[in-house]
C-alpha positions in Angstrom: 59.8 121.7 112.8 60.6 121.1 109.2 58.1 122.4 106.8 56.1 120.0 104.6 56.4 119.3 101.3 54.5 121.3 98.9 51.4 119.9 97.0 52.2 118.5 93.6 51.2 120.5 90.2 50.3 117.1 88.8 51.1 113.5 89.1 52.3 111.1 86.7 51.3 107.4 86.9 51.6 104.5 84.6 55.3 103.8 84.6 54.6 100.1 85.5 57.3 99.9 88.3 59.8 101.4 90.9 61.5 104.7 89.3 65.3 104.8 89.7 66.0 108.3 87.7 64.6 111.1 86.3 65.9 113.9 83.7 64.3 116.8 82.6 64.8 118.2 79.1 63.2 121.5 78.5 65.2 123.6 75.8 63.5 126.7 74.2 61.3 126.2 71.7 60.7 122.4 72.3 57.8 120.6 74.1 59.0 120.1 77.8 59.7 116.5 78.5 60.7 114.4 81.8 62.5 111.1 81.1 62.0 108.2 83.9 64.3 105.0 84.3 62.2 101.9 85.7 63.3 98.7 87.6 61.9 96.7 84.6 63.9 98.5 82.1 61.9 100.6 80.6 62.4 104.5 79.9 59.5 106.4 79.8 59.3 110.0 77.9 56.7 112.1 79.4 55.1 115.2 77.9 54.7 117.8 80.2 51.9 119.7 78.3 49.9 116.7 78.1 51.0 115.0 81.3 51.0 111.5 79.7 53.9 109.3 78.2 54.9 109.8 75.0 56.7 106.8 74.4 57.8 103.8 76.2 61.8 102.7 75.2 63.0 99.0 76.0 66.6 98.5 75.6 68.2 97.1 78.6 66.9 93.3 78.4 64.8 94.1 81.2 67.5 95.2 83.7 66.8 98.1 85.8 67.7 101.7 84.3 69.5 103.8 86.7 70.5 106.8 84.9 69.4 109.0 81.9 70.5 111.8 80.5 70.2 113.9 76.7 73.0 115.6 74.6 71.7 119.0 74.1 73.7 119.2 70.8 72.1 116.3 69.2 68.7 115.6 71.3 70.1 111.8 71.4 69.2 110.3 74.8 71.7 108.3 76.9 70.2 105.4 79.2 72.5 103.3 81.7 71.2 100.1 82.9 72.3 97.3 85.5 73.0 95.0 82.2 76.3 97.3 82.0 75.5 98.8 79.1 75.2 102.8 78.5 72.7 102.9 75.0 72.5 105.9 72.7 68.9 106.5 71.5 67.8 107.9 68.5 64.6 109.8 69.1 64.4 112.3 66.1 61.4 112.4 63.8 59.4 109.9 65.8 62.4 107.3 66.1 62.8 105.1 69.2 65.9 103.0 68.5 69.4 102.3 69.7 72.1 103.5 67.8 75.2 102.9 69.6 76.0 101.3 73.1 79.4 101.3 75.7 79.8 98.3 78.2 81.1 99.7 81.3 81.6 96.2 83.0 80.2 97.6 86.3 78.0 95.4 88.6 77.3 98.4 91.0 74.9 101.3 90.9 77.1 103.7 90.3 75.3 106.7 88.0 77.5 107.8 84.7 78.3 111.4 84.5 78.1 113.4 81.3 80.2 116.6 80.0 79.6 118.2 76.6 82.4 120.4 75.6 82.7 123.3 73.4 84.3 121.2 70.7 81.2 119.5 69.8 82.3 116.1 71.7 81.3 114.8 75.0 83.0 113.2 77.9 81.1 110.1 79.8 82.6 109.2 82.8 81.6 105.6 84.4 82.2 103.1 87.1 84.8 100.4 85.4 85.1 96.8 85.8 87.3 97.3 88.8 85.4 98.4 91.8 87.5 101.4 92.4 88.3 102.6 89.2 86.7 105.4 87.0 87.0 105.3 83.1 86.7 108.3 81.1 85.9 108.2 77.3 85.0 110.8 74.4 81.7 110.4 72.5 80.7 109.6 69.9 84.2 108.3 68.9 84.2 106.3 72.3 88.0 106.8 72.4 89.4 106.1 75.9 90.5 109.5 77.9 91.8 108.1 80.9 91.1 105.7 83.9 91.4 107.0 87.8 92.1 104.5 90.1 93.0 105.8 94.0 96.1 105.0 95.7 94.6 104.1 99.0 91.9 101.4 99.6 88.5 103.5 99.7 85.8 100.6 98.2 83.8 100.8 95.1 83.2 103.9 93.6 79.2 104.8 94.4 78.9 108.0 92.8 80.4 110.8 90.4 80.3 114.3 89.0 82.1 115.6 86.0 82.2 119.1 85.2 84.5 121.8 83.5 85.4 124.6 85.8 85.5 128.1 84.8 89.3 128.6 85.2 91.8 125.7 84.2 93.0 123.6 81.2 90.7 120.6 81.7 87.6 119.0 83.3 87.4 117.9 87.2 85.7 114.9 88.4 84.5 114.6 92.0 83.8 111.0 93.2 82.2 109.4 96.6 83.5 106.3 97.8 82.4 103.3 99.6 84.6 104.0 102.8 82.6 107.5 103.1 85.5 109.6 101.2 85.1 112.1 98.5 88.1 112.4 95.9 88.8 115.2 93.7 90.4 114.4 90.3 92.1 116.4 87.5 91.1 114.3 84.4 93.9 116.3 82.7 96.7 115.4 84.6 95.2 112.1 85.5 95.9 112.6 89.4 93.7 113.2 92.7 93.8 116.6 93.8 92.4 116.6 97.2 90.0 114.2 99.5 87.8 114.6 102.4 86.2 112.2 104.5 82.5 113.2 104.4 80.9 110.1 106.0 81.1 107.2 107.9 79.1 104.9 105.4 79.2 104.8 101.8 78.4 108.1 100.1 75.7 107.2 98.1 74.7 110.3 96.3 76.3 114.0 95.7 75.6 117.3 93.9 77.9 120.1 93.1 77.0 123.6 92.5 80.0 124.3 90.0 79.6 128.2 90.2 79.7 128.5 94.2 82.0 125.7 94.5 79.8 124.3 97.2 78.3 120.5 97.2 76.3 118.5 99.4 76.5 114.6 99.6 74.2 111.5 101.5 74.9 108.6 103.0 73.0 105.7 105.1 72.7 107.8 107.9 70.0 110.4 108.4 72.3 113.6 108.1 73.5 115.5 104.9 77.1 116.5 104.7 78.2 120.0 103.2 81.5 120.8 102.0 83.7 123.2 99.6 85.9 123.4 97.0 88.6 126.2 97.9 90.9 128.6 95.4 93.5 125.6 95.8 91.2 122.8 95.0 91.2 121.5 98.4 87.9 119.9 99.5 86.8 121.1 103.3 84.1 119.7 105.1 81.7 122.5 106.4 
């Protein structure tokens, strides 16, 4: 028998709609915050000390917000909506305004993935207008870096994870697809390194430990799939 979930420390109420995404921002010296994106197109900023919503951000014309993240270098907030826009928010000194946006063209539910680099810029990966393509751009310039499209028919891209390995010249990207496949991409070389069939149904979500090189993914079925990345960048099901 599985153990029951622990009792919550506290419960935050007042989002006014179903929640799709959460993101903690707990930088040293700053007030710990929780960002939530709702199905009504609103991003709530929760103060975890007062346990109340500090601000409500509306920048996606009522379209569902499916991903939020913050840039540690600038403190800016990024939010992705079903309106095919990724908005960048300036939250400094009490401001709550959209200062830039990126049009993705994607009608799916694939969440973006963000990687901050040592050079001070960032890489943003997102599903493109074509169902199988992944686009990567540099921020804040919005300069295109590459477009990744698999050779075989694997269906719509469902989830992605971008990261910089400890060894190697450039970033890698994991992607889950509609046919249940997981593909590992070399972003610098614009090529596929390996793949594994993780599920019989679409890969709905994945998470990856970049230190232990182990990951878990989930689909519509009742089981989680576990897999590893070996020293030769080969994905292997466990």
